[in-house]
N, C-alpha and C positions, 0 to 999 in steps of 0.2 A: 252635872259636871261637879267634880270634887275640887274644893278650894283647899289648898294646903295652908294650914295656919302657922303662926310663928314658932310653934313647938315642933313642927315638921321640917325645919330648915336643914337639919342634918340629912344628908342624901339617903342614908339607910332608912331613917324614920320616914322620910317623904315617900320613898319607894314602897315601904310596908303599908303606910296609910293609904296611898293611892291604890295599891293592889287590893287591899281590904275593901275599899269602896267599889272597885271593879268587880270583885268577887260577890259583893252584896247585890249589885245590879245585874249580874250574870248576862252580859251581852253576848251576841253571836260573833261579833267582830270587834277588834281593837285596831285602830289605825294610829301609828306613832312615827316619830322621826327616826329614832335609833333602836327601838325595841325596848322591852323591859330590862332593867338591871337585874343582877343576880338574885337579890333579895325578893324583888317583885316577881321574878320568873318562877321562883319556888312556890309562891302562893298561886300564881296564875296557871301553873301546870294542872291544878285540880279542875280547871274549867275546860270544857270542850268548846273552844272558840278559835276562830282564825285570827292570827296576828299579822298585820301588814306593816311594813316599815318603808322608810325613805320618803316620808311626807314632810320633809324639812321645808320650812319657810312657806308652807301652803296655808291658805285659809281652810276652814272646815269644808266649805263647798268644793274647793279645788281638790282637797284630799279625798273627799267622797267620790268625786268624778274620776280621779286618777285610779282609785281602788276599783270602781265599777268598770273602768275601761281596761283593767288588767295591767296598769302601769306601775303598780307598787309590788315589791317583793313580799311573798308570804314566808314567814318563818315557821318551822314545824315545832311542835311540842316534843319534849323529851319523854318518850313512853317507857 
């Protein structure tokens, strides 16, 4: 899990730092509440992973189960 430090408080910097960490980890799936912001999306476009949204106010276990059960929306990459 990536921890955002005090220098990443600016939204753009936080998005870039988080996207960079995700890029380094190269996961198959990303589950999020709203989806990546514009800055993060540009970095994440280089990964071939599925991105699922609408996991608002869920625990990790709940989000995983919702994804597994097809209850989250998948957003498509910009090709």
